[in-house]
C-alpha positions, 0 to 999 in steps of 0.5 A: 495459491492465487495468481498475482496481478504483478508482472515480473520479468524473471530475466531482469534484476529487481527489487520487490517491496511490500509490507510484511505478510503480502506474500513476497516470499511465496510469490518468489518461491513460485517463480524460481526453482530452488535448484537454480536459486540461492536464497538468503533470508535476512530474517534469520538472525544468524545470517543477518549477523554474518552479513552485517559483520562481513558483507563480502561474505555474500560475494564468496557465497555467490562466486562459489555457487555451482554453475547451474545457479542462475538467480540469487534471492535476498529476502529483507535486504533492508536488514543489511543495506551494505549488501547492496554495494556487493550486489551492485558489483556482482551484477557487473561481474556475473550473469546472475539475476538478483532479486531483493525483497524488502518491507521497509525503505527506511534503512535503505534511505538512511544508508544512502542506498541508490537502489543499484543505480537503475540496474534493477526494476523497483516493484511493489506487492500489495495485499490481495486485490479483489481481482486476484481473489476472484470468486473467493472475494467477499466485500464484507470480509474485506472491509472487516479484515482486509486482504492480507493473504493470511487474513483472506484465507483464514477459515474463521473470524477468530483466526482473522482477528488473531492474525491481525492482532499479532500482525500489529504487534509484530509490526511494532516489535520487528519494524519499530522496536528492533530497528530502534526507529523511535526511542520511546515506544509508548507515544508511538503506540498511541500515535498508531491508534490515532493514525488508524482512526484518522485513515482517509481523513484530512490530517490536522497535525496540531490536533493529532499532536495533542491527542498523542502527547508529542509535538507536531514535528514528531507526529510528522516524523511518525507518519514518515515512518509509516510511509517508509515501512509501507504501512500507508501513503499520503493522498495530497490535495489537487493543486490545479488553481481553482477559484474555490480550492482551499485545502492544502492538507494531506490525507493518509491511507493505511494500506489495509482495512484489516490492519487499520482496524487492528491498530485502532483496536476495533476488530471486535466491533462488527462492520455494519452496513449503513453506518458511517464506519462502513462507508469509511472502510469502503472508501479506504478499500476502493482507494487502495484497490486503485493504488494496487491496480495503478502499480500492477498495470503500470498506468502512471496515474497520479491520485489526489483529493479535492476540497473547495472553500465551501467544503465541496469535497471529491474523494479521488481526483485521478490525473491520467496521461493523455486522458481527461481528468477523472473525478470520483465520488465513492459511496457505499450505498446500493441505491444512489440518490441526488444527495450522493451526487451533489459534490460532483454536480457542484464541481462540474462547472470548474472542471468542464472537461473532466469525467465525473463518476460515482462508484457504489455498490449498485448493480448496474450502471446509471447516468444522472445528467452526465454523471456516470454511476458505476458498480465499484468492480466495473469502475476498477475494470474500466479505468484501472485494469488492462490497456 
């Protein structure tokens, strides 16, 4: 098992959210001894049915547990949101530690759950980071198949493709169809493919609606489903008043390049260095690494992108408490040329105090008239890891 970067205090109650397949259950089994822990897996239909019919059954099971039981783990808590009321009261009445996992916040939000009113930390687990895989990390493989644990540890490309194809179908079946999130699954299937193709690009809801065959309101609702089920997240435009700023539209990034390629039906297409697709996947990979490390190391950074009226675009704008604004351009090139730095140069006069950085697949750091060019690993270590 690869060590995870997420720091967990096992003496505190916590939620552990994350998309399916990120290794939540594996991590918890490594942290808690089975002999002192009660495990309830709500993916088991009979257990979900039992608790749905009578949430107070959980109270009986916990209160009747042997005295050596110290922790209670409930997997996929969103399956039975009413259990949160029981957990809340048990936290008040007992000394047991409660650990609740979930792959979707949608049913919790709809049920008005308050996430235990602050009585539990809220943590999130992502697919493997490059730093978790350490020497086993392979960039080309990560771009093509992502870093979900089963994809990252599979021993063949065929196994990776089969897993990711099944993952996409399982998402549709378990998270969307079974939970009756959408009434008509066919347009949502089309939406998933189009949304995957648009990952990392500025969203045009009207155009997307035409492609999918639904109205704009429905497309926005579909994106909300992706966010609620932790499959992706928005990257909003930077809002500081700048004379030439123009874009007010969001971008949306799927959480894993392998899942993105599965949903866009492109797993069988080789990811070739030097192509636009390679560059797009590298950008998505790097930004997802930033999301992961920001959460794991509790940086409290906020992320945006910037596009000006004359179409100068900065891939990533990072607001850091107590530190200068960080402007990052992401290039998959192994050799940086002047054209790669044009946007950072152009925007420099509007943000004179900002740090301008280009991350790329270069071997060593470079300085181009105040613009720092860094190997992508080094950039992540410098700005997002540690203290």
